[in-house]
Kinemage of the C-alpha trace (Angstrom):
@kinemage 1
@onewidth
@group {chain A} dominant
@subgroup {mainchain}
@vectorlist {calphas} color= white
{ca unk a 1} P 12.982 -11.103 -1.650
{ca unk a 2} L 13.421 -11.612 -5.377
{ca unk a 3} L 17.074 -11.910 -6.380
{ca unk a 4} L 18.494 -11.955 -9.897
{ca unk a 5} L 20.087 -15.376 -9.665
{ca unk a 6} L 19.640 -16.474 -13.275
{ca unk a 7} L 18.776 -13.201 -15.033
{ca unk a 8} L 17.996 -9.588 -14.163
{ca unk a 9} L 14.495 -9.389 -12.716
{ca unk a 10} L 12.209 -6.371 -13.024
{ca unk a 11} L 9.771 -4.478 -10.822
{ca unk a 12} L 8.538 -0.902 -10.396
{ca unk a 13} L 7.567 1.433 -7.574
{ca unk a 14} L 3.829 0.879 -7.325
{ca unk a 15} L 1.384 3.549 -8.402
{ca unk a 16} L -0.179 3.356 -11.856
{ca unk a 17} L -3.004 5.298 -13.476
{ca unk a 18} L -6.550 4.401 -12.439
{ca unk a 19} L -9.174 3.842 -15.163
{ca unk a 20} L -11.749 6.584 -15.675
{ca unk a 21} L -14.594 4.329 -14.509
{ca unk a 22} L -12.857 3.842 -11.149
{ca unk a 23} L -11.923 7.518 -10.853
{ca unk a 24} L -15.554 8.513 -11.403
{ca unk a 25} L -16.672 6.287 -8.554
{ca unk a 26} L -13.871 7.478 -6.254
{ca unk a 27} L -14.923 11.056 -6.968
{ca unk a 28} L -18.538 10.212 -6.197
{ca unk a 29} L -17.565 8.478 -2.955
{ca unk a 30} L -15.515 11.509 -1.869
{ca unk a 31} L -18.621 13.635 -2.479
{ca unk a 32} L -20.620 11.399 -0.164
{ca unk a 33} L -22.610 9.529 -2.792
{ca unk a 34} L -23.580 5.891 -2.022
{ca unk a 35} L -21.487 4.019 -4.581
{ca unk a 36} L -20.786 0.759 -2.792
{ca unk a 37} L -20.587 -2.057 -3.840
{ca unk a 38} L -19.873 -0.655 -7.306
{ca unk a 39} L -16.678 0.975 -6.082
{ca unk a 40} L -15.317 -2.302 -4.693
{ca unk a 41} L -16.165 -4.129 -7.910
{ca unk a 42} L -14.521 -1.432 -10.035
{ca unk a 43} L -11.390 -1.675 -7.887
{ca unk a 44} L -11.247 -5.462 -8.354
{ca unk a 45} L -11.550 -5.088 -12.127
{ca unk a 46} L -8.909 -2.343 -12.201
{ca unk a 47} L -6.437 -4.417 -10.160
{ca unk a 48} L -6.983 -7.498 -12.338
{ca unk a 49} L -6.384 -5.441 -15.458
{ca unk a 50} L -3.282 -3.643 -14.195
{ca unk a 51} L -1.695 -6.862 -12.899
{ca unk a 52} L -2.335 -8.580 -16.226
{ca unk a 53} L -0.776 -5.700 -18.116
{ca unk a 54} L 2.313 -5.686 -15.887
{ca unk a 55} L 2.849 -9.372 -16.496
{ca unk a 56} L 2.295 -8.973 -20.234
{ca unk a 57} L 4.910 -6.209 -20.268
{ca unk a 58} L 7.468 -8.511 -18.622
{ca unk a 59} L 7.407 -7.126 -15.071
{ca unk a 60} L 8.400 -9.884 -12.652
{ca unk a 61} L 7.422 -8.346 -9.311
{ca unk a 62} L 4.041 -6.642 -9.669
{ca unk a 63} L 1.714 -4.514 -7.551
{ca unk a 64} L -1.949 -3.536 -7.502
{ca unk a 65} L -1.015 -0.141 -8.955
{ca unk a 66} L -2.493 1.461 -5.803
{ca unk a 67} L -5.828 1.395 -7.608
{ca unk a 68} L -7.865 1.741 -4.437
{ca unk a 69} L -6.016 4.725 -2.971
{ca unk a 70} L -6.845 8.407 -3.530
{ca unk a 71} L -3.176 9.299 -3.038
{ca unk a 72} L 0.060 7.842 -1.730
{ca unk a 73} L -0.300 9.495 1.688
{ca unk a 74} L -3.769 11.074 1.791
{ca unk a 75} L -5.318 7.599 1.975
{ca unk a 76} L -4.432 7.531 5.670
{ca unk a 77} L -7.482 9.672 6.437
{ca unk a 78} L -9.495 6.529 5.695
{ca unk a 79} L -7.290 4.249 7.798
{ca unk a 80} L -6.077 6.133 10.859
{ca unk a 81} L -8.119 7.815 13.547
{ca unk a 82} L -6.993 11.041 15.176
{ca unk a 83} L -6.596 13.101 12.001
{ca unk a 84} L -8.394 16.013 10.443
{ca unk a 85} L -8.003 17.318 6.896
{ca unk a 86} L -6.373 20.663 6.443
{ca unk a 87} L -7.717 22.520 3.379
{ca unk a 88} L -5.427 24.288 0.987
{ca unk a 89} L -3.076 21.522 -0.037
{ca unk a 90} L -0.001 23.431 -1.139
{ca unk a 91} L 2.654 21.586 -3.100
{ca unk a 92} L 4.223 24.958 -3.860
{ca unk a 93} L 5.147 25.186 -0.165
{ca unk a 94} L 6.649 21.725 -0.014
{ca unk a 95} L 9.693 22.425 -2.148
{ca unk a 96} L 10.298 26.030 -1.168
{ca unk a 97} L 13.933 26.204 -2.316
{ca unk a 98} L 13.027 24.888 -5.770
{ca unk a 99} L 10.000 27.159 -6.016
{ca unk a 100} L 11.969 30.248 -5.045
{ca unk a 101} L 14.598 29.532 -7.669
{ca unk a 102} L 12.156 28.618 -10.460
{ca unk a 103} L 8.835 30.235 -9.435
{ca unk a 104} L 7.326 30.603 -12.889
{ca unk a 105} L 7.935 26.984 -13.759
{ca unk a 106} L 6.506 25.544 -10.562
{ca unk a 107} L 3.459 27.778 -10.536
{ca unk a 108} L 2.533 26.425 -13.941
{ca unk a 109} L 3.536 22.844 -13.187
{ca unk a 110} L 1.696 22.323 -9.925
{ca unk a 111} L -1.472 24.063 -11.055
{ca unk a 112} L -1.662 22.095 -14.269
{ca unk a 113} L 0.215 18.834 -14.278
{ca unk a 114} L -0.217 17.850 -10.652
{ca unk a 115} L -3.389 19.190 -9.047
{ca unk a 116} L -5.582 19.611 -12.112
{ca unk a 117} L -7.887 16.715 -12.831
{ca unk a 118} L -7.710 14.958 -9.462
{ca unk a 119} L -10.637 12.679 -8.756
{ca unk a 120} L -10.129 13.150 -5.011
{ca unk a 121} L -8.633 16.491 -3.915
{ca unk a 122} L -5.322 16.183 -2.110
{ca unk a 123} L -5.270 17.713 1.351
{ca unk a 124} L -2.832 18.109 4.158
{ca unk a 125} L -3.782 16.273 7.332
{ca unk a 126} L -3.076 17.039 10.968
{ca unk a 127} L -3.084 14.805 14.022
{ca unk a 128} L -5.534 16.241 16.567
{ca unk a 129} L -6.167 13.184 18.756
{ca unk a 130} L -4.893 9.710 19.663
{ca unk a 131} L -3.781 7.737 16.602
{ca unk a 132} L -5.079 4.232 16.001
{ca unk a 133} L -5.659 2.004 12.994
{ca unk a 134} L -9.240 1.820 11.705
{ca unk a 135} L -8.628 0.721 8.113
{ca unk a 136} L -9.146 -3.001 8.480
{ca unk a 137} L -11.929 -3.139 5.898
{ca unk a 138} L -10.031 -1.024 3.355
{ca unk a 139} L -6.783 -2.993 3.574
{ca unk a 140} L -8.767 -6.244 3.462
{ca unk a 141} L -10.400 -5.115 0.205
{ca unk a 142} L -7.029 -4.094 -1.266
{ca unk a 143} L -5.412 -7.413 -0.394
{ca unk a 144} L -8.311 -9.548 -1.584
{ca unk a 145} L -8.350 -7.730 -4.928
{ca unk a 146} L -4.625 -8.276 -5.412
{ca unk a 147} L -4.754 -11.931 -4.353
{ca unk a 148} L -7.556 -12.581 -6.849
{ca unk a 149} L -5.461 -10.941 -9.567
{ca unk a 150} L -2.121 -12.672 -8.884
{ca unk a 151} L -3.416 -16.128 -7.995
{ca unk a 152} L -0.902 -18.207 -6.072
{ca unk a 153} L 2.012 -15.806 -6.584
{ca unk a 154} L 4.390 -15.742 -3.636
{ca unk a 155} L 5.737 -12.742 -1.724
{ca unk a 156} L 8.711 -12.381 -4.060
{ca unk a 157} L 6.333 -11.830 -6.987
{ca unk a 158} L 3.890 -9.217 -5.652
{ca unk a 159} L 4.231 -6.203 -3.383
{ca unk a 160} L 1.873 -3.757 -1.689
{ca unk a 161} L 2.716 -0.138 -0.914
{ca unk a 162} L 2.093 1.650 2.376
{ca unk a 163} L 3.167 5.065 3.573
{ca unk a 164} L 5.984 5.535 6.105
{ca unk a 165} L 5.210 6.946 9.572
{ca unk a 166} L 6.884 10.229 8.615
{ca unk a 167} L 4.366 10.741 5.809
{ca unk a 168} L 1.250 10.866 7.950
{ca unk a 169} L 0.535 14.559 8.437
{ca unk a 170} L 1.599 17.090 11.030
{ca unk a 171} L 1.407 16.684 14.785
{ca unk a 172} L -0.932 18.937 16.779
{ca unk a 173} L -1.653 16.529 19.625
{ca unk a 174} L 1.335 14.604 20.993
{ca unk a 175} L 3.823 16.377 23.326
{ca unk a 176} L 6.831 15.552 21.137
{ca unk a 177} L 7.628 14.496 17.607
{ca unk a 178} L 9.149 11.274 18.902
{ca unk a 179} L 5.979 10.304 20.786
{ca unk a 180} L 3.893 11.165 17.753
{ca unk a 181} L 5.983 9.037 15.407
{ca unk a 182} L 5.897 6.142 17.868
{ca unk a 183} L 2.094 6.281 17.912
{ca unk a 184} L 1.887 6.404 14.115
{ca unk a 185} L 4.373 3.546 13.814
{ca unk a 186} L 2.299 1.395 16.144
{ca unk a 187} L -0.864 2.137 14.158
{ca unk a 188} L 0.719 1.508 10.764
{ca unk a 189} L 2.174 -1.755 12.023
{ca unk a 190} L -1.360 -3.156 11.761
{ca unk a 191} L -1.449 -2.416 8.024
{ca unk a 192} L 2.102 -3.612 7.459
{ca unk a 193} L 1.440 -6.900 9.256
{ca unk a 194} L -1.775 -7.442 7.291
{ca unk a 195} L 0.159 -7.152 4.023
{ca unk a 196} L 2.725 -9.687 5.207
{ca unk a 197} L 0.059 -12.052 6.556
{ca unk a 198} L -1.686 -11.964 3.168
{ca unk a 199} L 1.466 -13.389 1.570
{ca unk a 200} L 2.848 -10.266 -0.101
{ca unk a 201} L 5.996 -8.170 0.175
{ca unk a 202} L 5.567 -4.842 1.946
{ca unk a 203} L 6.922 -1.689 0.289
{ca unk a 204} L 7.201 1.337 2.560
{ca unk a 205} L 7.111 4.618 0.643
{ca unk a 206} L 9.158 7.354 2.299
{ca unk a 207} L 10.017 10.426 0.221
{ca unk a 208} L 10.161 12.393 3.458
{ca unk a 209} L 13.472 10.877 4.485
{ca unk a 210} L 15.209 12.362 1.450
{ca unk a 211} L 13.310 15.630 1.982
{ca unk a 212} L 15.124 16.056 5.292
{ca unk a 213} L 18.428 16.254 3.423
{ca unk a 214} L 17.089 18.167 0.417
{ca unk a 215} L 14.907 20.786 2.103
{ca unk a 216} L 15.445 20.451 5.828
{ca unk a 217} L 16.938 23.242 7.890
{ca unk a 218} L 19.910 23.092 10.206
{ca unk a 219} L 23.356 21.610 10.020
{ca unk a 220} L 24.196 18.292 8.423
{ca unk a 221} L 24.305 16.736 11.904
{ca unk a 222} L 20.861 18.143 12.753
{ca unk a 223} L 19.423 16.779 9.512
{ca unk a 224} L 20.879 13.372 10.294
{ca unk a 225} L 19.361 13.462 13.777
{ca unk a 226} L 15.918 14.157 12.336
{ca unk a 227} L 16.376 11.460 9.697
{ca unk a 228} L 17.244 8.946 12.396
{ca unk a 229} L 14.001 9.880 14.154
{ca unk a 230} L 12.144 8.846 10.997
{ca unk a 231} L 14.187 5.664 10.658
{ca unk a 232} L 13.540 4.700 14.272
{ca unk a 233} L 9.807 5.040 13.613
{ca unk a 234} L 10.029 2.798 10.548
{ca unk a 235} L 11.974 0.155 12.436
{ca unk a 236} L 9.476 0.312 15.299
{ca unk a 237} L 6.633 -0.222 12.808
{ca unk a 238} L 8.439 -3.284 11.388
{ca unk a 239} L 8.833 -5.159 14.680
{ca unk a 240} L 8.274 -8.860 14.135
{ca unk a 241} L 8.193 -8.516 10.333
{ca unk a 242} L 10.912 -10.448 8.484
{ca unk a 243} L 13.463 -8.141 6.904
{ca unk a 244} L 13.386 -10.092 3.628
{ca unk a 245} L 9.688 -9.272 3.219
{ca unk a 246} L 10.261 -5.492 3.252
{ca unk a 247} L 11.392 -3.076 0.555
{ca unk a 248} L 11.916 0.621 1.237
{ca unk a 249} L 11.317 3.233 -1.449
{ca unk a 250} L 12.724 6.711 -1.145
{ca unk a 251} L 12.521 9.462 -3.734
{ca unk a 252} L 12.229 13.216 -3.967
{ca unk a 253} L 8.500 13.719 -4.161
{ca unk a 254} L 8.391 15.920 -7.250
{ca unk a 255} L 8.277 14.711 -10.774
{ca unk a 256} L 9.214 16.984 -13.655
{ca unk a 257} L 11.355 19.928 -12.680
{ca unk a 258} L 14.896 21.301 -12.399
{ca unk a 259} L 15.512 19.258 -9.219
{ca unk a 260} L 18.678 21.218 -8.400
{ca unk a 261} L 18.052 20.951 -4.654
{ca unk a 262} L 17.724 17.160 -4.543
{ca unk a 263} L 20.147 15.731 -2.023
{ca unk a 264} L 22.338 13.050 -3.624
{ca unk a 265} L 21.953 9.469 -2.460
{ca unk a 266} L 25.377 9.741 -0.833
{ca unk a 267} L 23.960 12.184 1.739
{ca unk a 268} L 21.377 9.746 3.083
{ca unk a 269} L 22.802 6.307 2.318
{ca unk a 270} L 24.309 5.740 5.779
{ca unk a 271} L 21.000 6.448 7.521
{ca unk a 272} L 18.964 4.683 4.835
{ca unk a 273} L 20.787 1.372 5.249
{ca unk a 274} L 19.949 1.248 8.959
{ca unk a 275} L 16.300 0.576 8.069
{ca unk a 276} L 15.319 -3.054 8.634
{ca unk a 277} L 14.484 -3.709 4.978
{ca unk a 278} L 15.805 -6.306 2.584
{ca unk a 279} L 15.626 -4.108 -0.510
{ca unk a 280} L 16.028 -0.414 -1.272
{ca unk a 281} L 14.417 1.493 -4.141
{ca unk a 282} L 15.764 4.879 -5.224
{ca unk a 283} L 16.060 7.209 -8.190
{ca unk a 284} L 18.915 6.452 -10.562
{ca unk a 285} L 17.537 7.185 -14.035
{ca unk a 286} L 16.809 10.897 -14.164
{ca unk a 287} L 19.818 13.098 -14.921
{ca unk a 288} L 20.066 14.458 -11.369
{ca unk a 289} L 20.611 10.967 -9.958
{ca unk a 290} L 22.038 8.764 -12.693
{ca unk a 291} L 25.427 8.922 -10.992
{ca unk a 292} L 24.025 7.186 -7.874
{ca unk a 293} L 25.756 3.881 -8.681
{ca unk a 294} L 29.071 5.480 -7.671
{ca unk a 295} L 27.867 5.488 -4.050
{ca unk a 296} L 28.231 1.710 -3.911
{ca unk a 297} L 31.844 1.820 -4.998
{ca unk a 298} L 32.629 2.788 -1.396
{ca unk a 299} L 29.514 1.709 0.517
{ca unk a 300} L 29.150 -1.995 1.319
{ca unk a 301} L 25.647 -3.403 1.233
{ca unk a 302} L 24.441 -5.166 4.377
{ca unk a 303} L 24.280 -8.956 3.877
{ca unk a 304} L 21.322 -10.232 1.835
{ca unk a 305} L 20.359 -6.756 0.632
{ca unk a 306} L 18.893 -6.117 -2.818
{ca unk a 307} L 19.006 -2.837 -4.730
{ca unk a 308} L 16.021 -1.710 -6.812
{ca unk a 309} L 17.582 1.180 -8.750
{ca unk a 310} L 15.423 3.241 -11.042
{ca unk a 311} L 16.477 2.594 -14.635
{ca unk a 312} L 13.396 4.258 -16.181
{ca unk a 313} L 12.217 7.690 -15.128
{ca unk a 314} L 8.801 8.876 -13.960
{ca unk a 315} L 9.758 12.458 -14.835
{ca unk a 316} L 9.997 12.334 -18.619
{ca unk a 317} L 7.751 11.252 -21.474
{ca unk a 318} L 10.789 9.951 -23.340
{ca unk a 319} L 10.744 6.157 -23.492
{ca unk a 320} L 14.238 5.018 -22.575
{ca unk a 321} L 16.090 2.896 -25.115
{ca unk a 322} L 16.640 -0.715 -23.958
{ca unk a 323} L 20.391 -0.365 -24.443
{ca unk a 324} L 20.425 2.679 -22.155
{ca unk a 325} L 18.463 0.689 -19.590
{ca unk a 326} L 20.886 -2.217 -19.928
{ca unk a 327} L 23.830 0.132 -19.404
{ca unk a 328} L 22.267 1.440 -16.198
{ca unk a 329} L 21.635 -2.074 -14.907
{ca unk a 330} L 25.161 -3.265 -15.692
{ca unk a 331} L 26.695 -0.299 -13.836
{ca unk a 332} L 24.995 -1.410 -10.628
{ca unk a 333} L 25.679 -5.087 -11.281
{ca unk a 334} L 29.376 -4.342 -11.685
{ca unk a 335} L 29.628 -2.703 -8.267
{ca unk a 336} L 27.264 -4.800 -6.094
{ca unk a 337} L 26.871 -8.066 -8.038
{ca unk a 338} L 24.088 -8.862 -10.482
{ca unk a 339} L 22.256 -11.100 -8.013
{ca unk a 340} L 21.734 -8.019 -5.824
{ca unk a 341} L 20.085 -5.891 -8.542
{ca unk a 342} L 16.431 -5.899 -9.592
{ca unk a 343} L 15.686 -3.285 -12.250
{ca unk a 344} L 12.992 -0.797 -11.315
{ca unk a 345} L 11.611 2.701 -11.946
{ca unk a 346} L 12.531 5.951 -10.249
{ca unk a 347} L 9.095 6.512 -8.727
{ca unk a 348} L 5.404 5.831 -9.251
{ca unk a 349} L 3.533 6.901 -12.354
{ca unk a 350} L 0.327 8.168 -10.745
{ca unk a 351} L 0.885 9.097 -7.133
{ca unk a 352} L -2.593 10.641 -7.003
{ca unk a 353} L -5.956 9.462 -8.289
{ca unk a 354} L -6.116 11.866 -11.185
{ca unk a 355} L -7.623 12.007 -14.636
{ca unk a 356} L -4.336 13.503 -15.870
{ca unk a 357} L -1.460 11.411 -14.499
{ca unk a 358} L 2.058 12.747 -14.678
{ca unk a 359} L 3.010 10.510 -17.610
{ca unk a 360} L 0.394 9.300 -20.076
{ca unk a 361} L -0.474 5.648 -19.326
{ca unk a 362} L 0.291 4.506 -22.863
{ca unk a 363} L 3.798 5.884 -22.450
{ca unk a 364} L 4.149 4.130 -19.080
{ca unk a 365} L 3.423 0.759 -20.672
{ca unk a 366} L 5.957 1.501 -23.409
{ca unk a 367} L 8.486 2.258 -20.666
{ca unk a 368} L 7.703 -1.078 -19.007
{ca unk a 369} L 8.218 -2.874 -22.317
{ca unk a 370} L 11.580 -1.128 -22.640
{ca unk a 371} L 12.451 -2.005 -19.024
{ca unk a 372} L 11.863 -5.702 -19.656
{ca unk a 373} L 13.839 -5.631 -22.887
{ca unk a 374} L 16.660 -3.688 -21.230
{ca unk a 375} L 16.809 -6.311 -18.470
{ca unk a 376} L 17.020 -9.064 -21.099
{ca unk a 377} L 19.902 -7.274 -22.817
{ca unk a 378} L 21.687 -6.690 -19.519
{ca unk a 379} L 21.245 -10.372 -18.653
{ca unk a 380} L 22.811 -11.398 -21.963
{ca unk a 381} L 25.811 -9.220 -21.170
{ca unk a 382} L 26.165 -10.313 -17.533
{ca unk a 383} L 25.623 -14.032 -17.997
């Protein structure tokens, strides 16, 4: 795991906008048109370009931008057996408390900013049969494209995202939620291990863990019990994988919005730190979560644990000033030690393959430039 031993290093959360040429081919493939091998070639070009741009912007730990995925969780339809799509993807249902409080805003937001312009429609999925991994060819293509783009970069310089077991649709087949999550964990272990074997760091994306505390029902103890069910599934999926090759990203799933129902990091930190990961990524830049550094004034990090706090936001088109970014970095460095902080973003910048990503790509690259400069300024202050 990358550590900031001589300066503050930088990374991000993973997803970046896909080029129109790739989106067109993904859309054609989803419609059943025969677009191979053009699709594979377009993905390789897109990954090479996005890696080069990350490095040019000063990002130390890069990703493939999830260029080959239709969405951060819907891609599992291509990689796991036992699932069926469920039409009528409804993001308005996902955040019911927010939607009920601000219905006019969310009706407009989800219809326009999120679902409009998708190259591949987002759908809910349901487990209707035994789960197994069938995505060997897809993950092989992803990993080969990234390896070609990063050259001989080691695992502390490149990461690959994969969804958490809790993000893989609803269960309509297994007798219990625990048995279902165990089956998904065993299937996803194949993808996780392939990423590690290819020489990269694995990032597990799990916004559903924070959703338990933000939107789950029941008492605080009941929410914690459900969260531990998710954590147990993650740890099962990581068996045999070195802890220092794993980073865990949790967020709140929505981008722009009031966000008044987001559970603070303090609510989930105890459960979160029981995951067998060497680094933890979380929101700390948007105004609902900028106070998150206070959590670590009383919570001790497990040994050899790195924090990847968001110091730029995926939920605003404002490009953060480098001095603001430096301030955010220094706050965390002061409480956990600068060697345990790698500056990151709150969340991804194109969680779906869409022609209209949440933040315009040109603005994203300006944010990355500011992130690198903010890290340089923080380093000058800390060293």
